[in-house]
C-alpha positions in Angstrom: -10.0 -13.0 -5.2 -6.7 -14.3 -6.7 -5.0 -13.2 -9.7 -5.8 -15.6 -12.6 -4.7 -16.2 -16.1 -6.3 -13.9 -18.7 -7.3 -11.2 -16.2 -7.0 -7.6 -17.5 -4.3 -5.5 -15.8 -4.5 -1.7 -15.1 -1.9 0.6 -13.5 -2.5 2.8 -10.6 -4.0 5.5 -12.8 -6.5 2.9 -14.3 -4.6 2.9 -17.6 -5.0 -0.5 -19.3 -1.7 -2.5 -19.5 -2.7 -5.9 -20.9 -3.8 -9.3 -19.6 -2.1 -11.9 -17.4 -0.2 -14.2 -19.7 1.6 -16.3 -17.2 1.9 -16.9 -13.4 5.3 -17.9 -12.2 4.8 -20.1 -9.0 7.3 -20.6 -6.2 7.9 -24.3 -6.2 8.8 -24.3 -2.5 5.7 -22.3 -1.1 3.3 -22.9 -3.9 2.5 -19.1 -4.0 2.8 -16.8 -6.9 6.2 -15.3 -7.3 5.8 -13.2 -10.5 3.1 -12.4 -13.0 3.7 -11.8 -16.7 1.5 -9.3 -18.6 1.2 -9.3 -22.3 0.4 -6.0 -23.9 -1.1 -6.4 -27.4 0.3 -3.4 -29.5 1.1 -2.9 -33.1 4.3 -4.7 -34.0 5.8 -7.0 -31.5 3.8 -7.5 -28.2 5.3 -5.9 -25.1 5.8 -8.1 -22.1 5.9 -6.8 -18.5 6.8 -8.7 -15.4 5.5 -7.6 -11.9 5.6 -9.1 -8.4 2.7 -9.8 -6.0 4.0 -6.8 -3.9 3.1 -4.5 -6.8 -0.6 -5.6 -6.8 -2.8 -3.0 -5.2 -6.1 -4.9 -5.5 -7.9 -7.6 -7.4 -11.5 -6.6 -7.9 -14.3 -7.0 -10.4 -12.2 -9.5 -12.5 -9.2 -7.2 -13.0 -5.8 -6.5 -11.4 -4.9 -3.0 -10.3 -1.2 -2.3 -9.7 0.2 0.2 -7.2 2.7 1.6 -9.8 2.2 3.3 -13.1 2.9 1.9 -16.6 6.0 4.0 -16.9 7.4 2.6 -13.6 6.5 -0.9 -14.7 8.4 -0.5 -17.9 11.6 0.4 -16.0 11.6 -2.7 -13.8 
């Protein structure tokens, strides 16, 4: 299963991060290059960017990363 717009995203500890808000495609290969996750929180929404290499699995309509939310915020 491929990562799709609107899918929920969780970190390696199954902590909810947000939903896929945008998929950046490589114009040369046509493959995903980066994903943007929008986390709805009080105040301004938080935006996180992760690469396809940081995806552990896509299963059951959600994306599970191989890093924690803290690690994602530092990239």
